[in-house]
C-alpha positions in Angstrom: -194.8 4.2 -187.0 -194.7 0.8 -185.2 -191.5 -0.1 -182.5 -190.5 -2.8 -185.9 -186.8 -2.2 -186.9 -186.0 -0.3 -189.9 -182.3 -1.6 -191.3 -181.3 -0.8 -195.0 -177.9 -3.3 -196.3 -176.2 -4.8 -199.3 -178.3 -7.3 -200.8 -176.6 -10.8 -200.9 -175.9 -13.3 -203.8 -177.2 -16.2 -201.6 -180.7 -13.9 -201.2 -181.6 -14.2 -205.3 -184.3 -15.9 -205.3 -186.0 -13.9 -202.8 -185.0 -10.4 -205.1 -186.6 -12.5 -208.0 -189.5 -13.3 -206.2 -189.7 -9.1 -205.3 -189.5 -8.5 -208.6 -191.7 -11.1 -209.9 -194.3 -9.5 -207.3 -193.8 -6.0 -208.7 -194.1 -6.9 -212.0 -197.1 -8.5 -211.3 -198.1 -5.3 -208.9 -197.7 -3.1 -212.6 -200.0 -5.6 -214.2 -196.7 -7.0 -216.2 -196.0 -10.3 -214.4 -195.3 -11.7 -218.4 -192.4 -9.6 -219.1 -190.5 -10.2 -215.5 -187.9 -12.7 -217.1 -185.1 -12.3 -214.2 -183.9 -15.1 -212.7 -181.9 -16.0 -209.4 -179.1 -17.1 -211.8 -179.1 -13.7 -213.5 -179.2 -11.9 -210.4 -176.0 -14.0 -209.1 -174.4 -12.9 -212.3 -175.2 -9.4 -212.7 -175.5 -8.5 -209.5 -172.5 -9.7 -207.8 -168.8 -10.0 -208.9 -166.4 -7.0 -209.9 -168.2 -5.7 -212.4 -171.8 -5.8 -211.6 -174.1 -3.5 -213.9 -176.3 -3.3 -210.8 -176.2 -2.3 -206.5 -179.4 -4.3 -204.7 -179.9 -3.1 -201.0 -182.1 -4.8 -198.9 -184.5 -3.5 -196.1 -185.2 -5.7 -192.9 -187.7 -5.1 -190.8 -187.1 -6.4 -187.6 -184.3 -9.0 -189.5 -187.7 -9.8 -192.1 -187.1 -8.6 -195.6 -189.3 -6.0 -196.0 -188.5 -4.5 -199.4 -185.6 -4.3 -201.8 -184.1 -1.0 -204.2 -181.8 -1.7 -207.8 -180.2 0.6 -208.9 -177.0 1.3 -211.5 -175.1 4.3 -212.6 -175.4 6.6 -214.7 -173.8 9.9 -216.6 -175.0 13.2 -217.0 -173.0 15.0 -220.0 -175.3 18.4 -218.7 -174.1 18.2 -215.0 -171.0 16.3 -215.8 -171.3 14.2 -213.1 -172.2 10.9 -212.6 -175.8 9.7 -211.5 -178.0 7.0 -210.4 -181.2 5.6 -212.2 -183.6 3.9 -209.4 -184.7 0.6 -211.9 -186.8 -1.4 -209.3 -188.3 -0.4 -206.0 -190.5 -2.7 -203.8 -191.8 -3.1 -200.4 -193.7 -6.3 -199.4 -197.1 -5.6 -198.6 -196.7 -6.3 -195.2 -193.7 -3.7 -194.8 -195.9 -0.6 -197.1 -196.5 2.3 -194.6 -193.4 1.7 -192.4 -191.0 4.2 -193.7 -189.5 1.6 -195.8 -189.3 2.7 -199.2 -188.9 5.9 -198.0 -185.7 4.6 -196.4 -184.2 2.9 -199.7 -184.3 5.9 -201.5 -182.6 7.6 -198.4 -179.9 5.2 -198.6 -179.7 5.6 -202.5 -179.7 9.4 -202.1 -176.8 9.1 -199.7 -175.0 6.9 -201.6 -175.5 9.5 -204.4 -174.1 12.1 -202.6 -171.1 10.3 -200.9 -170.1 9.3 -204.6 -170.8 13.1 -205.6 -173.5 12.2 -208.3 -175.8 15.1 -209.5 -179.0 13.3 -209.4 -180.9 10.2 -209.0 -183.6 9.2 -211.5 -186.2 6.5 -211.8 -188.6 5.7 -214.1 -192.6 5.6 -213.3 -195.3 4.1 -214.8 -198.2 5.9 -216.2 -200.8 4.6 -214.0 -198.3 3.7 -211.1 -200.2 4.4 -206.9 -196.8 5.1 -206.2 -197.1 9.3 -207.6 -198.1 10.9 -204.9 -195.1 9.0 -202.8 -192.4 9.8 -204.9 -194.2 13.5 -205.4 -193.9 14.2 -201.2 -190.3 12.9 -201.0 -189.5 15.6 -203.5 -189.1 13.9 -206.3 -190.4 15.6 -209.7 -191.8 14.4 -213.2 -189.0 15.2 -215.6 -191.2 16.5 -218.9 -188.2 17.7 -220.7 -187.2 14.0 -222.3 -189.1 10.7 -223.4 -187.5 7.4 -222.7 -187.4 5.5 -226.3 -186.3 1.9 -226.3 -184.5 -0.5 -228.7 -185.2 -4.0 -228.1 -185.6 -7.9 -229.6 -185.3 -8.0 -233.6 -185.2 -4.0 -233.8 -181.6 -4.0 -231.7 -180.2 -7.0 -233.5 -181.0 -5.4 -237.2 -179.1 -2.0 -236.3 -176.3 -4.1 -234.6 -176.3 -5.3 -237.8 -175.6 -2.2 -239.2 -172.8 -1.9 -237.9 -171.2 -4.7 -238.7 -171.6 -6.8 -235.5 -172.4 -10.6 -235.8 -175.5 -12.4 -234.1 -173.1 -13.7 -231.4 -171.2 -10.3 -231.0 -175.0 -8.8 -230.2 -175.7 -11.9 -227.3 -172.5 -11.4 -225.6 -170.6 -14.0 -227.3 -168.0 -12.3 -228.9 -165.8 -9.4 -228.6 -166.0 -6.4 -230.9 
């Protein structure tokens, strides 16, 4: 460990460009750069405001952004408690090996305990280098469920079966 100060704080709307840069670096690292469509406007719209669907914490090493974690609430009917799902955990190349990722996850764990959550979960790509890191912190692979996804045309087609108009599917109308 170096003598650098590590601080975790809430992200700010004026950091949207940096958040997008971090997300694109993460997607490139995972080999999926073309799939990251998030823009700074999206970060500002969805990450800040009264009904934000996600939160962001920023890690700083000696006042320099070194990483971020983006997460949102879930609920478990099995636990009968809320939970937190970490969607993105990113640490800059120069910040790795300095405890940044561990502290970011620790801060989310502290928020989960404070909010009386029963769990913190995250998804890991099959080929991810970070599996050893997660295992070392006590994370365990949950094999009991598989992730399924509806997106694009399949999402729209199924929504149409519920009587929704295309405008409602894209958030332009109310059901």
